[in-house]
C-alpha positions in Angstrom: 0.0 0.0 0.0 1.4 3.3 -1.1 1.5 6.2 1.5 -0.5 9.2 0.3 1.4 11.7 2.4 0.8 15.4 1.8 -1.0 16.1 -1.4 -1.6 19.4 -3.2 -5.2 20.4 -3.0 -7.1 22.2 -5.7 -7.6 25.9 -4.8 -11.3 26.6 -4.9 -14.0 27.7 -2.5 -15.3 25.1 -0.1 -19.0 24.5 -1.0 -20.2 23.4 2.4 -20.5 26.5 4.5 -20.0 24.6 7.9 -16.8 23.0 6.6 -15.6 26.4 5.4 -16.2 28.1 8.8 -14.5 25.2 10.6 -11.4 25.2 8.3 -10.9 29.0 8.4 -9.4 29.3 11.9 -7.2 26.2 11.2 -5.8 27.9 8.1 -5.3 31.1 10.0 -3.1 29.2 12.4 -0.9 28.0 9.6 -0.7 31.6 8.2 0.3 32.9 11.6 3.1 30.4 11.8 4.4 31.5 8.4 4.1 35.2 9.2 6.0 34.6 12.5 8.8 32.8 10.6 9.1 35.7 8.1 9.3 38.3 10.9 11.8 36.3 12.9 14.1 35.3 10.0 14.0 38.6 8.1 13.5 41.0 11.0 10.4 42.5 9.5 7.5 44.3 11.2 4.2 42.7 10.4 0.6 43.7 10.8 -1.8 41.1 9.4 -5.6 41.4 9.5 -8.0 39.0 7.9 -11.8 38.8 8.3 -13.7 35.6 8.2 -16.8 35.1 6.0 -19.0 36.0 9.1 -17.0 39.2 9.7 -14.9 38.1 12.7 -11.4 39.7 12.6 -8.2 37.7 13.1 -4.9 39.5 13.4 -1.2 39.0 13.9 1.2 41.7 14.8 4.9 41.7 15.4 6.4 43.5 17.3 3.6 45.9 18.3 0.4 47.2 16.7 1.1 50.8 17.3 4.6 50.9 15.8 3.8 48.7 12.8 0.6 50.6 11.9 2.4 53.9 12.3 5.2 52.9 9.9 2.6 51.7 7.4 0.6 54.9 7.5 3.6 57.2 7.4 7.2 56.0 7.5 8.6 59.5 8.1 6.2 60.4 11.0 7.7 60.0 14.5 6.1 57.2 16.5 4.7 59.3 19.4 2.7 61.8 17.2 -0.6 60.0 17.5 -1.8 57.1 19.5 -5.0 56.5 17.5 -3.4 56.1 14.0 -4.1 52.3 13.8 -7.7 52.8 14.9 -8.2 55.6 12.4 -6.6 53.5 9.6 -8.9 50.6 10.4 -12.0 52.8 10.3 -11.0 54.2 6.9 -10.5 50.8 5.4 -13.8 49.5 6.9 -15.7 52.6 5.6 -14.4 52.2 2.1 
């Protein structure tokens, strides 16, 4: 009997909604691991936000939300200028 091992899956939407909702957090865990590896190996700052089909947000930030969002919004702006920049950026994205 031949071992099937890891197989490449076809990338398409999962038709069964319950299966899709169950699989989403599991896939997010794998994504978090990969993001952490990139930030550790390459020394990058990462802010990752993804919303599930039901609108629940999942996020991963390294090293901190405030510093990473601040650099994304304006790389030349000093870190202590505004505390609410990440919240304002999130509101702009959600309103668009």
